TORVO-817414 format. One record per residue: x, y, z of N, C-alpha, C in turn; residue in three letters. Coordinates in pm, whole numbers, plus 50000, padded with zeros to 5 digits. Layout:
<sites>
XYZXYZXYZAla
...
</sites>
This chain:
<sites>
416480467998578416720468198437417740478498421Met
418910473898374420040485198356419710493398232Gly
420780503498231420350516198117420760508297965Lys
420060514597877420190510097741421450518597689Val
422460512297652423600519797614423460521997461Lys
423510534697435423210538897267424240545497225Val
424730541897099425610551497018425020559996896Gly
425360570296875424860579696788425940581796680Val
425510578096550426500579596425425870589596338Ile
426640600796342426280612996261425890624396344Gly
426580634796353426280644496453426000658896415Leu
425130657296310424600668596240423450676396312Gly
422470683796222421630691596298420510682896376Gly
419930671496336419000664796397419430658196523Ile
420790652696532421380647496639421500658996745Ala
422120668696717422240679996814420950686296859Gln
419920688596768418870694196814417610686196893Leu
417640672596855416670662796907417410650596985Ala
417840642096904418500628796974419390629797084His
420350638197071421360639197195420800645597318Leu
419840658197302419440663997412418310654897475Pro
417570648697393416530639197465417100626897544Ile
418080622297456418490607897521419280611897633Leu
419810624497648420640628997786419840628797890Lys
418370631497868417490633997963416670620697999Gln
416920610597928416190598097970416880589598070Leu
416520586598175417120580098291417320565998277His
416750560198173416950545498138417930545198020Asn
418740555597984419520555197861420820560397904Val
421850554197836423380561197862423810563997728Glu
424240576297693424910577897555426250573797579Ile
426680561497519427730554297538429070557697456Ala
428430562997340429500568597234428980576997114Ala
429680585097048429300592696950430290590696859Val
429870593696722430870590696599430420601296477Cys
431480607696420431120615196313432660617596250Asp
432440619396109433620620596044434320633196050Ile
433640642996085434130657796109434700658996240Lys
435910661496255436680659596375436300671196465Lys
436210683796417435840693696496434410694296548Asn
433410687796458432180685096507432120676196609Gln
432710664496579432890653196703433160657896815Leu
434400665696844434860671096965433850681197016Lys
433310691596948432330698997011431040694097057Asn
430530684396980429330678497023429420668497146Val
430550661097133430880652597253431060658497368Ala
431780670897367432090679297475430850684097519Asp
429970689697431428750697597497427930685297567Lys
427780672997541426870663397592427620654397682Phe
428800657697709429740651797804429870634997774Gly
430170631897643430190617797591431750615797598Val
432300605197658433570605597663434430595397546Glu
433560587997503433910577097389433350583097275Lys
434290586797185434100593497061434850590396941Arg
434400586696844435120581696738434740588596572Phe
435920587096488435590591896346435370580796259Glu
435500567296301435200554496248434210549196315Asp
432890545696248431800540796315432220526996357Tyr
433010518196266433220505496280434390502296408Lys
435190511696439435860511096575435110515096667Gln
434040522796665433000522996783432360510096795Met
431750502696690431170492096707432170478496769Leu
433550480796748434250471096779434720472896934Ala
434570484496969435360487497110434440490997221Glu
433150493997177432060500197285430970491097291Val
430660485697383429550475797418428220483397413Pro
427500482697316426420489597269425240482097263Leu
424000485797298422690479097272422020482797153Asp
422270496697116421510502197000422400513896947Ala
422140515396809422700526396762421630535596678Val
421740548696679420920557396619421860561996479Ile
421370559596372421960564696249421400576496195Ile
422040587096186421560601096159422810607996046Ala
423050599095962423970603595847423250605095731Thr
424070611195613423280612895487422770599595443Pro
421970600295350421020589695321421840577495253Thr
422660583095153423640573695088424470562995164Asp
424690566995297425510559095397424570549495481Thr
423280551495475422470544195569422530528695547His
422570524795413422610511595394423900503795462Tyr
425080508095426426280502795493426400501295616Glu
426000512195684426310514195827425220504995905Ile
424010506795857422750499495908423210482395909Ala
423740478495809423840464295791425190461595881Ile
426290468695901427330466195983427000467996123Asp
425890475396160425380476596301424700464896340Cys
423860459896248423060445896274423930436296268Leu
424910433996187425960422096192426560422096326Lys
426760434396386427470436796510426470433296628Ala
425460429796603424240426396685423660440096772Asp
423560448296701423090462296778421720464696704Lys
420690469496792419450473796741419540487596688His
418960489896579419140504296513417910513096493Ile
418080522396498417120534496462417770544196330Leu
417100542996218417820548396096416780559296065Val
417500572296074416600584496034415970583195888Glu
414790589095871414390587395724415080595695629Lys
414960591995496414440579795449415410569095496Pro
414850555295519415880545495550416900543695472Val
416670543595351417700542595223417100551395114Thr
417940549194991417780556394876416670545994800Arg
416350536394830415560527494722415000514494803Asn
413960510294738413410498194805414440486294828Phe
415160483094738416300470594734417190473394862Asn
417750482694888418490485594996417810482695126Glu
416570490095111415760488095249415650472695288Ala
415260465995173414910451495180416110443195223Leu
417290445695196418560438495237418500442095419Glu
418310455495436418330458595592417390449495670Ile
416120447695616415290439695669415740426095693Arg
416310420495576416720406195586417730402795681Lys
418810411995706419750411895798419330413695939Val
418300420595947417800424296094416950410396128Ala
416320405296051415460394196066416590382496123Ala
417480381096037418550371396054419250371596192Glu
419420383796247420140387496351419290387596484Arg
417800388596466417050390596563417090405296616Gly
417340415196542417570427496592416360437496539Lys
416120447396622414910458196579415680467596464Leu
414760467496373415190480596296414130490496269Ala
414080500696344413160509696339413510522596235Met
412660529396174412820540396094412340553296154Val
413020562596137412640575696225411390583796148Gly
410090577696154408980585996118408470593696234Met
409130603496277408640610596407407330615596398Asn
406910618996268405590626396271404550617696341Met
404530604196330403580594496391403440598496550Arg
404600603896593404710604596762404170617996801Phe
403750624996710403380642096739402010637796821Arg
401870644796924400740641497008399520645596949Pro
399350656296845398140658996789397790647696690Asp
398830642396623398680630796537398130619896584Ala
398400614596706398130605496800396560606596826Met
396090619596844394760622796868393840620996738Leu
394570626196637393730625496498393690609296465Met
394590602396490394380587796476393180581796542Lys
393110586296689392090580896749390660584496683Ser
390620597596654389350603596611389070595696490Leu
389930594596379389530588896266389070572796275Leu
389740565796377389370554296400387950550496454Ala
387450562696546386210562696587385060564196503Ser
385320567296361384430567696260383280578696282His
383840588596385382850599996382382690608196278Glu
383590608096171383630617396050382800607695940Leu
382430597695953381960588095848383100580195765Gly
382930579895658383790570795555384690583295491Asp
386180583795508386900592795463387080588595312Ile
386600597995228386810596595081387730606795003Phe
388310614595104389260624395026390250630095128Tyr
391650628595093392580635195178393490645695103Val
393860655595167394650666995104396030670295186Arg
397040669095155398160667495243399170677495175Ala
399690685195248400630695595208401880698395316Ser
402940701495252404110705695344404930714695266Trp
405130725595307405950735995231406720741395339Ile
408060739695319409210745595402410550745895333Arg
411520753295399412660753895350413400738595355Lys
414450737595299415220723795302415470719195439Arg
415500705595459415610701195623417290703795639Ser
418000704895554419440707995562420050712295456Ser
420980723995495421680732195391422880724895309Ser
423130711595367424070702195324423740700895176Ala
424990700495107425110698394981424480682494922Asn
424710674995010424310660894979422940658794972Trp
421920667595025420610666795019419950670294885Leu
420710678794804420270679494654421020672094552Ile
421920662194607422490651994511421910640494494Ala
421470637994388420520625194372421290611194404Lys
422480610394377423250598094399423380595194551Glu
423320607994618423480606794761421990606994859Lys
421200613894812419910613894880418890606394813Ala
419050601494690418100592694651416980601094548Gly
416690613294606415590621994550415860635194624Gly
414740641694585414820657894637413740658094765Gly
412900668894727411840671094844410930661194854Val
410790652694760409750638694772410460630594877Leu
411730629594874412610619994971412490627195100Met
412730638395100413080645895223411650648995309Asp
410580654395241409360657895303408290647595265Leu
408080644295148407210634295099406980622595183Gly
408070613695215408080603395253407520602595403Val
407780614095473407250616395591405690618895599Leu
405400628595502404160633395494402920620395444Leu
403500614195367402810600895289402800590495409Leu
403890587195471403900579195587402870581595691Asp
402710594095737401740599495828400440596995786Leu
400130600995659398780598695603398370585895616Ala
399210575195578398990561495550398800555795701Ala
399670558795802399430554695914397990560395991Trp
397630572295955396250577696011395340570395947Leu
395450565095822394420558995765394350544895761Leu
395250537795838395390523995871395880517195747Glu
396830524195679397370518195548396510511595450Tyr
395890521895393394780517995278395570511095160Pro
395140504095077395670496994965395590508894855Lys
396730512194798397010519794678396730513894546Ile
395850519194481395610514294358396500519194200Asn
396500532794224397440540594101398040552494167Arg
399260556294102400050567194159400260575694035Val
400480589194067400960600293978401450612094037Ser
402580616293980403300627294042403920636393937Val
404110649393939404870658093864405800666293950Gln
407280662693906408210670293977408630682693914Asn
409180691993993409680704793923411090707193981Phe
412000712893900413480716293932413590730993905Thr
412920738893995413120754093958414360759194018His
414690753994129416010758994206416910749594229Arg
416780735394174417850726494197418120719594049Thr
418920710794035419450707493927419130691193897Lys
419650682594003419500669493973418270663994058Thr
417660668394133416540664994220415430675994201Val
414170670694253413190679694242413090688794373Glu
412540702194356412460711394457410920711494505Asp
409970707494388408550706894428408090694194362Ser
407140688394430406380676794386404770677694415Ser
404010675094312402630674794327402210662094293Val
401280653694364400860642494299399660637994367Gly
399060625594303397910618194365397880603994391Met
397350600094479397330584894522395850580894508Leu
395430571094406394140567194408393930554594499Arg
393420555794618393120545194707392150534394682Leu
392180526394768391010515594752389660522094769Ser
388510517394743387230521294747387020535894690Asp
387810539494572387680550694520388300562894605Glu
388770561694704389290573894781390440578694713Arg
390660592394738391710601294680392650606494782Ile
393870607594761394800612194837395730623094750Leu
395320636094762396440645694698397370651094775Asn
398670652294716399680659094807400540669594737Phe
401220674694811402220686494740403200688594853Glu
404550686794804405680693094910406580699094819Val
407200709394886408090718894831408960725494917Ser
410050727194855411190734994927411270750594881Trp
410420751694751410680764994689409190771694665Ser
408250765494678407170774294680406860785694752Leu
406510797594695406360811094749405340806994864Asn
405480808194974404490809195093404830821095202Ser
403750825595247404180832995360404840830895482Glu
404640815395482405170810295596405310794995589Lys
406170785695667406110773195655405120768395684Asp
404480755995645403160749295650403160735595653Lys
402480728495728402100714595728400750713395752Leu
400110706595642398420706695670397930691995634Glu
397170685095702396520673895644395180676795666Leu
394100674695566392710677095569392120663395534Asp
391210657095616390430644995617389010648795581Phe
388410647195472387220646995438386140635095431Phe
385230633495526384510621695546383030624595508Gly
382140615595506380750616295462379930622095602Thr
380680623595712379880629795820380600640395873Lys
381920642095831382570654995889383830655795826Gly
384690665395890385970666995839386980669495961Thr
388170665995931389270668596025390670675195979Ala
391190681396056392300690296003393400687896117His
394590687896052395720685596145396720698696116Leu
397220704396236398270713596252397590726796212Asn
396750733396297396450726796427395210716996397Pro
395240708596518394130698296521392800703496522Leu
391650702096433390440706396439389550695996395Arg
388420693196446387430683996356386000687996397Ala
385040685096272383940692596283382980679096214Tyr
381780677096264380870668096245379580675496196Lys
379000670396084377700676996038376640670196104Ile
375620677696160374530672196256373290677696188Val
372570673096101371490680896022372120690895942Gly
371880704695951372340714595858373490720995927Glu
374050717196064374870724496145376370716996145Glu
377350723996166378510719496159378920721096303Lys
379240708896379379500708396518380950705296551Val
381490714096633383150715096662383030701596767Asp
383760692096718384110678496806385730678596829Ile
386330689596821387720686996844388310682696963Thr
388880671496981389290667297100390090677597185Pro
389780678997309390440687997405391810681297427Phe
392870689697428394020685397457395050697597483Ser
395820697397576396730707197598398080705497522Pro
398020697097417399280693197347400170705997292Ser
401210700797285402020710297238401920713697074Ala
402370725797047402390731296921403700736296862Lys
403720736396729404750742496671406040737196703Gly
407130741596730408390736296778408310727996878Ala
407460730596976407220721297095406790708197053Glu
405880706596961405480696496891406310688296825Ala
406930693696754408290687796669409200680396790Tyr
409630687196900410440681596998409850671597059Met
408460671097085407710661697167407600649097076Lys
407540649196945407430638196856408820629496874Ser
409900637996875411330630996890411270622897029Tyr
410840630197126410960624897266410020612497266Glu
408830612797191407950601797215408580590097143Asn
409280593697010409950582596924410990574496991Glu
411800584397052412970578997134412660569897250Leu
411560575397335411160565297442410510553297392Lys
409930553997269409270541997216410310531597162His
411370536297112412600527497061413160521697185Phe
413460528197284414130520897416413270513697480Val
411890516697487410940505897528410780494297449Ala
411100493797329410850483897245412110473997268Ala
413120480597280414520473497311414300467597434Ile
413690470297525413670464597656412440455297671Gln
411910452297556410720443397534409630445097601Asn
409280459397649407930461797707406860467297609Leu
407030469097481406300471597380406740467697245Ile
405610464697147406070461197022406440473096941Gly
407480473396842407900484696786406860487996664Ile
406820501096651406080506696542407150513296457Val
406620517896330407510526096238408850516396214Ser
408570502896189409600492096174410080492596007Ser
411110485395990411570484495861410610480395772Ile
409540470795824408600464495737407670477695664Asp
407400486395775406360498695721407350507095611Gly
408530507395654409380516395571409580510195424Ala
409540497095410409680490395273408440493895181Leu
407280494995257406300500995171406280515095131His
406930523295213407050537695182408050539095063Arg
409360530595083410320531294970409800525194824Met
408970515094848408240508194725407420522494646Lys
406560529194758405790539494696406780551294627Leu
407830554994700408790563094631409400560494510Met
409690548194501410160542294349409120543694256Asp
407950541894296406800540494189406350556894151Ala
406640565594261406450578294228407460586194152Leu
408510582894163409650586294056409730580293929Tyr
409140568593924408820562493795407800570193720Glu
406640573093777405530581193737406100594393674Ser
406740602093773407420614493714408310612493589Ala
409050601793596410030599793468409260597493350Lys
408080589493353407330585193246406220596293213Leu
405920605293314405100614693280403580609993265Gly
403260599393349401970594893359401440586693473Lys
400210584293491399740575593594400040563793579Glu
400530556493710400830540393685400130532793801Leu
399810519893747399290510793837400200508793957Glu
399650504594071400720502794171400210490894264Tyr
401440480394292401040468994374401930470794500Ser
401410465894606402210466794722403300456694724Glu
404430458394800405720449094783405370436694863Pro
405910426494838405860415394881407190409794949Arg
407380405995065408510403195127408540392795246Phe
</sites>
């Protein structure tokens, strides 16, 4: 089986920190071309990773270089057009989160991917953390009984200092789109995609103008379960933190670090799965490594894809509903999308 020829569009932080270093190490991948509209960044990054074919215009790259797949790591407002063009050029795509600015744009990407018979994966790398995968197995075992309450929190600085991230017309939203979509996707995946009945959220703009810098909300799930969440770029905290807590009728589990406890009689018994799993920055890089390996294996028809455009459509419908709740200032009924 020959090497998968991959092109990368957008050579900002995530491409330089994760995509390109990892792809460079994969024996079954060739970084066939890179593209960025910033000439100096294009030259420096292409030189660093030894990529000969480099372009400022992605359409020229698609026309001139035989590629199997493209990774799209550009500002969110460009995802839609680039993804459609790549699919129409018969390339598989991996689009960084959020896939688009709204549900309707994502729906069109799904339509074109289906028409062209190409994979459209969305970069929900949190699913690929080793500790998250262990947590999923633990929850699926029902050792904790029925999960009735989930608490999720992610507080950290902005993912990028780029101005587009705090411009609503470009990013689609603020911290809810930047961190919330990943956090809620992870929670939904861990819970095996529960039905959502009602949603509510309140957004705050203390240090931003057109987008929220903090967001606090609640999802009422099926069977009277509750998921509370908070995401923020600006809450004062002594350190960045990512936490997920699952409360069940027989015990609790916590993520980052992974811990699990079962109530036996009056005692709390530690049932944390043993794992030498990576933590912190190492876990972050491992999630991208696992994600990219998965994408390549799916292209080679070795496995079925996860974190597909279909799943992303559900997250984007949820994002649209949460922003509507914030706009109206009230809890709203929610229905899953049909497509």
